[in-house]
C-alpha positions in Angstrom: 6.0 -40.6 44.1 7.5 -42.2 41.0 5.4 -41.6 37.9 2.0 -41.8 39.5 -0.5 -39.2 38.4 -0.2 -36.2 40.7 -1.7 -32.7 41.1 0.7 -30.1 40.1 0.4 -26.3 40.4 2.6 -24.3 38.0 2.9 -20.6 38.8 3.8 -18.2 36.0 2.2 -20.6 33.6 1.6 -17.9 31.0 5.3 -17.2 30.7 8.0 -18.6 28.4 9.1 -21.3 30.9 5.8 -21.8 32.7 4.0 -22.7 29.5 6.5 -25.4 28.7 6.3 -26.8 32.3 2.5 -27.0 32.2 2.6 -28.6 28.8 5.2 -31.2 29.9 3.4 -32.1 33.1 0.1 -32.5 31.2 1.8 -34.6 28.5 2.8 -37.0 31.3 -0.8 -37.3 32.4 -0.6 -35.2 35.6 -3.4 -33.0 36.7 -2.1 -29.5 36.1 -3.4 -26.1 37.2 -1.5 -23.1 36.0 -1.6 -19.6 37.5 -1.0 -16.2 35.9 -1.7 -12.6 36.6 -2.0 -10.2 33.7 -2.2 -13.0 31.1 -4.6 -15.4 32.9 -6.3 -16.8 29.7 -6.6 -20.2 28.1 -7.7 -21.9 31.3 -5.2 -20.4 33.6 -6.3 -19.2 37.0 -5.7 -15.6 37.9 -3.8 -15.5 41.2 -1.8 -12.5 42.6 0.9 -14.4 44.4 1.8 -11.3 46.3 -1.6 -11.4 48.0 -1.0 -13.9 50.8 -4.6 -14.7 51.7 -5.6 -15.3 48.0 -2.6 -17.5 47.4 -3.3 -19.6 50.5 -7.0 -20.0 49.7 -6.1 -21.1 46.1 -3.5 -23.7 47.2 -5.7 -25.1 49.9 -8.5 -25.6 47.4 -6.1 -27.2 44.9 -4.4 -29.5 47.4 -1.4 -30.1 45.1 1.3 -32.7 45.6 3.8 -30.5 43.8 4.2 -26.8 43.2 6.6 -25.7 40.4 7.2 -22.0 41.0 8.2 -20.3 37.7 6.6 -16.9 38.4 9.1 -14.0 38.8 10.2 -10.7 37.5 13.0 -12.0 35.2 14.2 -8.7 33.6 17.2 -7.3 35.4 16.8 -3.8 34.2 13.1 -3.7 35.1 14.0 -5.1 38.5 16.3 -2.2 39.2 13.5 0.3 38.4 10.8 -1.2 40.7 12.7 -2.7 43.6 9.8 -2.9 46.1 7.5 -4.9 43.8 10.3 -7.1 42.6 11.4 -7.8 46.2 7.9 -8.9 47.1 7.5 -11.3 44.1 11.1 -12.7 43.8 12.2 -12.7 47.4 9.1 -13.0 49.7 6.7 -15.1 47.6 9.0 -18.2 47.5 9.2 -18.3 51.3 5.4 -18.1 51.6 4.8 -20.8 49.0 7.4 -23.0 50.7 5.7 -22.7 54.1 2.3 -23.5 52.5 3.8 -26.4 50.6 5.3 -27.9 53.8 1.9 -27.5 55.6 0.1 -29.2 52.7 2.6 -31.9 52.1 3.4 -30.6 48.6 6.9 -30.6 47.1 8.0 -27.1 46.1 10.4 -26.8 43.2 11.6 -23.2 42.9 13.2 -21.8 39.7 16.2 -19.6 40.4 18.9 -18.1 38.2 22.6 -18.2 37.3 22.6 -14.5 38.1 23.2 -15.3 41.8 26.9 -15.6 40.7 29.3 -12.9 39.7 30.7 -14.7 36.7 34.3 -14.5 37.7 35.1 -18.2 38.5 33.0 -20.6 36.3 31.8 -23.3 36.2 29.7 -22.9 39.4 28.7 -25.8 41.5 25.8 -25.8 43.9 27.9 -25.2 47.0 29.9 -22.3 45.5 29.5 -18.9 47.2 26.9 -16.7 45.5 27.7 -13.1 44.8 25.0 -11.5 42.6 26.0 -8.3 40.7 22.5 -6.9 40.3 19.3 -6.4 42.2 17.5 -9.2 40.3 20.2 -11.7 41.3 20.0 -10.6 44.9 16.2 -11.1 44.9 16.5 -14.5 43.4 19.1 -15.5 46.0 16.9 -14.1 48.8 14.0 -16.2 47.3 16.1 -19.3 47.5 17.0 -18.7 51.1 13.4 -17.9 52.1 12.1 -21.1 50.4 14.7 -23.3 52.0 14.3 -21.7 55.4 10.6 -22.2 55.3 10.8 -25.8 53.9 14.2 -27.5 53.9 12.6 -30.2 51.7 12.1 -27.7 48.9 14.2 -28.0 45.8 15.8 -25.0 44.0 16.8 -25.2 40.3 19.1 -22.5 39.0 19.0 -22.1 35.3 20.7 -19.8 32.7 19.2 -17.6 30.0 16.3 -19.4 28.4 14.7 -19.7 24.9 11.7 -21.5 23.7 8.4 -21.2 21.8 7.1 -17.7 22.2 7.2 -14.1 21.1 10.5 -12.2 20.8 9.5 -10.0 23.7 9.4 -13.0 26.0 13.1 -13.6 26.3 16.5 -12.0 25.5 17.5 -14.9 23.2 14.1 -14.9 21.3 14.5 -11.2 20.9 17.7 -11.6 18.9 15.9 -13.2 16.0 14.6 -9.8 14.9 18.1 -8.2 15.2 19.5 -10.1 12.1 17.2 -7.9 10.0 18.6 -4.6 11.5 18.6 -1.8 9.0 21.1 0.4 10.8 24.4 -0.4 12.6 23.6 -2.2 15.8 26.2 -3.2 18.4 25.7 -6.7 19.7 27.6 -8.1 22.7 30.4 -10.4 21.7 32.1 -10.5 25.1 29.8 -12.0 27.8 29.4 -15.8 27.6 25.9 -17.3 27.8 24.6 -20.9 27.9 21.2 -20.6 26.2 18.9 -23.4 27.4 15.6 -24.6 25.9 12.5 -24.2 28.1 11.4 -27.6 26.9 14.5 -29.2 28.5 14.1 -27.2 31.7 10.5 -28.3 31.8 11.5 -31.9 31.6 13.9 -31.5 34.5 11.4 -29.6 36.6 8.7 -32.2 36.2 11.3 -35.0 36.9 12.2 -33.2 40.1 8.5 -32.9 41.1 7.7 -36.5 40.3 10.8 -37.8 42.2 10.5 -35.4 45.1 14.3 -34.8 44.9 15.8 -34.2 48.3 15.7 -30.6 49.4 18.5 -28.2 48.4 20.0 -26.5 45.4 20.5 -28.0 41.9 21.8 -26.6 38.6 20.7 -27.2 35.0 22.2 -25.7 31.9 23.0 -26.4 28.3 26.7 -26.7 27.6 27.0 -24.7 24.3 28.6 -21.4 25.1 27.6 -18.4 23.0 27.7 -14.6 23.0 24.7 -12.7 21.8 26.6 -12.0 18.6 27.2 -15.8 18.1 23.4 -16.3 18.6 22.7 -13.7 15.9 25.0 -15.4 13.5 23.3 -18.7 14.0 19.9 -17.1 13.4 21.2 -15.4 10.2 22.4 -18.8 8.9 19.1 -20.5 9.6 17.1 -17.7 8.0 19.4 -17.5 5.0 20.2 -13.9 5.6 23.9 -14.5 4.9 26.1 -11.5 5.9 24.8 -9.2 8.6 26.8 -6.0 8.0 24.6 -4.0 10.3 25.5 -6.1 13.3 28.7 -4.9 14.9 30.5 -7.4 17.2 31.1 -5.5 20.5 34.1 -7.3 21.9 34.6 -5.1 24.9 32.8 -5.6 28.2 29.4 -4.1 27.8 28.5 -0.8 29.5 25.2 -2.1 31.0 22.1 0.1 30.5 21.0 -0.4 34.1 21.9 -3.7 35.7 25.3 -5.4 35.5 25.5 -8.9 34.2 28.1 -11.6 35.0 30.6 -12.3 32.2 30.3 -16.1 32.5 28.1 -17.8 35.1 28.3 -21.3 33.7 26.4 -23.8 35.9 27.7 -27.3 36.6 25.0 -29.9 36.6 26.8 -32.6 38.7 24.3 -32.4 41.5 21.4 -33.3 39.2 23.4 -36.0 37.6 24.1 -37.6 41.0 20.4 -37.5 41.6 19.8 -39.5 38.5 18.2 -36.7 36.5 18.7 -36.6 32.7 20.7 -33.4 32.0 20.8 -33.7 28.2 19.8 -30.7 26.1 18.7 -30.2 22.5 21.4 -28.6 20.3 20.8 -24.8 19.9 21.0 -24.7 16.1 18.8 -27.9 15.8 16.0 -26.5 17.9 15.9 -23.1 16.3 16.2 -24.5 12.7 13.1 -26.6 13.3 11.2 -23.8 15.1 12.0 -21.0 12.7 11.3 -23.2 9.6 8.0 -24.2 11.3 7.0 -20.6 11.7 7.9 -19.8 8.1 5.9 -22.7 6.7 3.0 -21.9 8.9 2.9 -18.3 7.5 2.9 -19.5 3.9 
């Protein structure tokens, strides 16, 4: 397929990651159609992926060469509270999309999560045994298996916690920007290790995978900077010139999860992507956020 112009469908194109994917694919000159459900605006097509007939009709009309499947319920605590709906979206839809992709001759690239691992033996390679701690991780693992069972040529990309252009409510890293202005004592996790990764870097990798039709199977992508949520807040405070953050209390003990358990350290090893010749570089966390937050500040002036 190389770099020829192709038709790409991006599911979940209204979300934090999906927006970056659609923008990256369009920047490269591909024909891009994005889907969304509750936020189907700005040219996005409203498709309920849990409705099999509607999804099939949409994809047959589009005749894509690639489908990049970003749509999912990504909030672990929400997943615990609505298991039937999340099971349909996260576990069943990927298999249905894979079967349609195979029939249409399209390459499916499915976005999964580092939460398929329990976080006890990092770094994790693609052939390491998954052991999800929460329902969200279990549904993402089930989605991987459904996709690969339906189409062994499908490619799965596991990623860690993401950040990127968007509102605080769109991601757990973005949400921490507002915490640095806390007016009352607030405990912030300083125990569990995360590897925050920019959606723009993930988008580059996903479009590379679609263009190159990487061989079917599982791949990992992640930034390499390890940070706790408390570390992230300190970076934000420095960038924003807040200085000391006496209201933020570093919680060094293992968090008592509100609903869903999280792995302590699910670092993903990127060697499979590297062997496939995919660029696994990432923008430095502080560099990206400095440019982004200063840009927001200057735009508000």
